[in-house]
C-alpha positions in Angstrom: 0.0 -68.8 -13.9 -3.4 -68.4 -12.4 -5.7 -65.6 -11.2 -5.4 -65.5 -7.4 -7.9 -63.0 -6.7 -10.1 -60.1 -8.1 -11.1 -57.1 -6.0 -14.0 -54.7 -5.9 -14.5 -51.6 -3.8 -18.0 -51.6 -2.1 -19.9 -49.2 -0.1 -21.5 -51.8 2.5 -18.8 -54.5 3.3 -20.9 -56.5 5.7 -23.9 -56.5 3.2 -21.8 -57.6 0.3 -20.0 -60.4 2.4 -23.4 -61.7 3.4 -24.7 -61.6 -0.1 -21.9 -63.8 -1.4 -22.0 -66.1 1.5 -25.8 -66.6 1.2 -26.1 -67.1 -2.5 -22.7 -68.4 -3.6 -21.4 -70.2 -0.5 -18.6 -68.0 0.0 -16.2 -68.3 2.9 -15.0 -65.1 4.3 -11.7 -64.9 5.9 -11.0 -62.6 8.9 -11.8 -59.0 8.4 -8.7 -57.0 7.7 -8.6 -53.3 9.0 -5.8 -50.8 8.3 -6.4 -47.9 10.8 -3.9 -45.5 9.1 -6.0 -45.5 5.9 -9.2 -46.5 7.4 -9.2 -49.4 4.9 -11.2 -52.7 5.5 -11.6 -55.6 3.5 -12.6 -59.5 3.4 -11.1 -62.1 1.1 -14.0 -64.4 0.2 -13.2 -67.9 -1.0 -15.4 -70.0 -3.3 -14.9 -73.6 -4.3 -11.7 -73.7 -6.3 -8.8 -71.5 -6.0 -9.7 -67.9 -7.2 -10.8 -65.6 -4.4 -12.9 -62.3 -4.3 -11.6 -59.3 -2.2 -14.3 -56.8 -1.1 -12.8 -53.5 0.1 -14.0 -50.3 1.6 -12.2 -47.0 2.3 -13.5 -43.4 2.7 -12.8 -41.4 -0.2 -13.1 -43.8 -2.9 -15.4 -42.3 -5.5 -18.6 -44.2 -6.9 -18.5 -45.5 -10.3 -19.8 -43.1 -13.0 -20.3 -46.0 -15.4 -24.0 -47.2 -16.3 -24.5 -50.6 -14.9 -26.7 -51.4 -17.9 -24.2 -50.5 -20.5 -20.8 -52.0 -21.5 -17.8 -50.1 -20.8 -13.9 -50.6 -20.8 -12.4 -52.3 -17.6 -13.7 -55.3 -15.6 -17.3 -55.7 -16.5 -18.3 -59.0 -14.9 -16.9 -62.3 -13.2 -18.5 -65.6 -13.5 -19.3 -68.1 -10.8 -19.8 -71.7 -11.8 -22.6 -73.4 -10.0 -22.2 -77.0 -11.5 -25.1 -77.5 -13.9 -28.1 -75.8 -15.8 -30.6 -76.6 -13.2 -28.7 -74.7 -10.4 -28.2 -71.8 -12.7 -31.8 -71.8 -13.3 -32.9 -72.0 -9.7 -30.3 -69.5 -8.3 -31.3 -67.1 -10.8 -35.0 -67.4 -9.9 -34.1 -67.2 -6.1 -32.0 -64.1 -6.6 -35.0 -62.6 -8.6 -37.6 -63.7 -6.0 -35.4 -62.0 -3.2 -35.4 -58.7 -5.3 -32.0 -58.9 -7.2 -32.0 -57.7 -10.7 -31.6 -60.1 -13.6 -30.0 -58.5 -16.5 -29.4 -61.6 -18.6 -32.1 -64.4 -18.5 -30.6 -68.0 -18.5 -29.5 -69.0 -21.9 -26.9 -70.8 -24.0 -24.5 -68.5 -25.5 -23.1 -68.6 -28.9 -19.9 -70.0 -27.5 -21.7 -72.7 -25.7 -21.8 -71.5 -22.1 -25.3 -71.8 -20.2 -25.6 -68.7 -17.9 -27.5 -65.9 -16.7 -26.4 -62.5 -15.4 -27.6 -60.9 -12.1 -26.5 -57.8 -10.2 -25.2 -57.9 -6.9 -26.4 -55.6 -4.2 -24.1 -52.8 -5.4 -24.8 -53.3 -9.3 -21.7 -55.6 -10.0 -22.5 -58.1 -12.7 -22.2 -61.7 -12.0 -22.4 -64.5 -14.7 -24.0 -67.4 -13.1 -22.7 -70.4 -15.1 -22.9 -74.2 -15.2 
């Protein structure tokens, strides 16, 4: 078994697609639109097999969770960039471009080298080697 994809509701579908394309080399599939539900989405593919689906539909309520605190449910996903140097350089590029770094690059207790940044809508991304 494998995880085929993860999905997140977003407010600005095009902005989120561009973010993941620019910083994480995501390849976007064709935009899907269901006129009955006014639902639209993209599947974003990364190197490897797992994909991220970004979805938008009127009436989906915003999260009431505090993005700076932990809570139950999906809290982050990790994208591997290949090595420590790339973790550091991408983290700095995102910071320079105005994105919030909520976890500085570090080696964790279980041996991962990672940083944590927020995407444009406050979703946590672990950038790992």
